[in-house]
N, C-alpha and C positions, 0 to 999 in steps of 0.2 A: 495301504502304505503310501501309494502315490499321492493320495489326497492329503495325508499328513505332511508329506514332503512339500507339496504345493502350498499348503497353508503356511508352513514355516518359512518358505521362500518369500511368499507374498508379505507376511508380517515383517520380515527383515527389511524388505524393500521399502515398505511404508515407514518403518522406523527410521531408516536412513534418510528418506525424503524429509521427514519432519525435522530431524537434526540439521540437515542442510539448509532448510528454509529458515530455521531459527538462527543459525550461524550467519546467513546472509543478511537477515534483518538486523542482527547485532552489528555487522560490518557497516551497513548503511547508516545506522544511528551513530556509530563511532565517527564516520565520515562527517555527518552533520555537526556533531559536537566540535570536531576539529576545525571545521570551516564555517561555523554558524554566522560569522560576519558577512558571508557572501550570500546568504539565503534569507528569505522571509521566515517568520516564525510559524510554528504549527498553528497557533491561534489565528494568525493572519490568513493562512491557507484555509482554515475552517470557515472563517467569515466570508472569504471570497467564494468558496464553494457553495455555502448556504445561500448567499445572495444570488448566485447564478441560477439555481434551480428552485429557489424559494422554499426553504425548509430548515430543518435543524440538523446541524453537523453531528456526526457520531465519531467513529474511529478515524484518526488521521495518521497515516504512515508516510514516512520519508523514504523515498526510493532513489538509489543512485546507481547509474551504469555509465561506464566510460563511453559507450556507444550512444545512449539515449539522453545522457545528462541527468540532472537532478530534478525531481518533481515530488509533489505530495499527492498521495492517493487518499481521497476523502470520501467517506460514506455520508450521504445526506438523506434524511427521511422527510417525506411530505405526504400529502393526501394520495398521491399517485403511487407511492411505494418507496422503495430504496433506489438511490442513484449513486453511481460512482463518478466522482469528478476528479480529474487530474489537473493539478495546478503547477505551473512552472515554478520551481523553487527560487529562481533568481528574479524573474520579472513579475511574478504574481499573475501572469496571464493564464486563462483557462485553456488547457490543451485539449480536453475532451470532457463531455458530460453524457453519460449513458444511463439508462434506466435498467436496473437489475430485475429480471423476471423470475 
């Protein structure tokens, strides 16, 4: 009985996390659409990230936080594997580039 209760609680928690993440992503994208004149495009962020690590850009996500500001998180694939590149949404400067293991 405790195992069933534990599984039900864990499933509910995971479901709430998924809804929360989706809602936050929608809010970020809404912010981008409302203020797009202030930011570089998704395509520009993809090119900057691909040029930085030398590869092909995949998924590009706009992230916005009052504390950290606005940036793009770009997946880039090359011979060494997958990289995550963060690009400042206003300046186009690369904030970080890390290899995913």
